C-alpha positions in Angstrom: -23.4 -46.7 3.6 -23.6 -43.2 1.7 -26.0 -40.9 2.9 -27.9 -39.2 0.4 -30.2 -36.3 0.7 -32.0 -33.7 -1.3 -32.9 -30.5 0.6 -35.8 -27.4 -0.8 -36.1 -24.6 1.4 -37.5 -21.5 0.3 -38.5 -18.5 2.0 -40.1 -14.9 -0.3 -37.5 -14.3 -2.2 -35.1 -16.9 -1.9 -35.6 -20.1 -2.7 -32.9 -23.6 -2.7 -31.9 -27.8 -4.0 -29.3 -29.3 -4.0 -29.0 -33.1 -4.2 -25.8 -34.1 -1.1 -23.5 -37.7 -1.4 -21.4 -38.0 1.9 -21.6 -33.4 3.2 -20.5 -33.1 -1.0 -22.7 -31.1 -3.2 -23.2 -33.2 -6.3 -25.8 -30.5 -7.6 -27.5 -27.7 -7.3 -30.6 -24.6 -8.4 -28.9 -21.6 -9.2 -32.2 -19.4 -9.2 -30.4 -16.4 -10.2 -28.8 -17.6 -13.6 -31.8 -20.2 -14.0 -29.6 -23.0 -13.6 -28.4 -26.1 -12.3 -24.8 -26.2 -11.6 -22.9 -29.9 -10.5 -19.9 -28.2 -8.4 -18.2 -31.6 -8.8 -14.5 -31.3 -7.6 -12.3 -33.8 -11.2 -10.3 -36.0 -9.4 -14.2 -38.1 -9.2 -16.3 -39.8 -11.8 -18.4 -37.1 -12.8 -22.3 -37.8 -11.7 -24.6 -36.2 -13.9 -28.4 -35.0 -12.9 -31.0 -36.1 -15.4 -32.5 -33.4 -18.4 -35.1 -31.3 -16.6 -33.8 -31.8 -12.9 -33.6 -28.1 -12.7 -36.7 -27.7 -14.1 -37.8 -29.7 -10.9 -36.6 -27.6 -8.8 -38.5 -24.5 -9.4 -41.5 -26.9 -9.1 -40.6 -27.0 -6.6 -39.8 -23.7 -5.2 -43.8 -23.1 -6.6 -45.0 -25.8 -4.2 -42.9 -24.5 -1.2 -43.8 -21.1 -1.4 -47.6 -22.4 -1.2 -47.3 -24.1 1.2 -46.1 -21.0 2.5 -49.1 -19.2 2.4 -51.3 -21.8 3.3 -48.7 -21.9 6.8 -49.1 -19.0 7.1 -53.0 -18.0 6.9 -53.0 -21.0 8.6 -51.1 -19.4 11.7 -51.5 -16.2 11.6 -54.6 -16.8 14.6 -52.1 -18.6 17.0 -50.7 -16.9 19.7 -47.6 -17.0 20.9 -47.0 -18.4 24.7 -44.6 -16.8 26.4 
């Protein structure tokens, strides 16, 4: 049994997208260098992600930030309870 995870997150100034398999990071988007990184150790059969994976990560960041703005607008009038 393997555990495969995709992580997508964002804030106003930062973002993350990564793919993990059994707790090991297999791919992540480097939004500074504008490329996907495959930090896999040399002793495993290398897994290569399809072309367009990084571009998909950029698109996911736009969606995430848009959703963040929508959530902020919807929540702005909620009072915080003590």
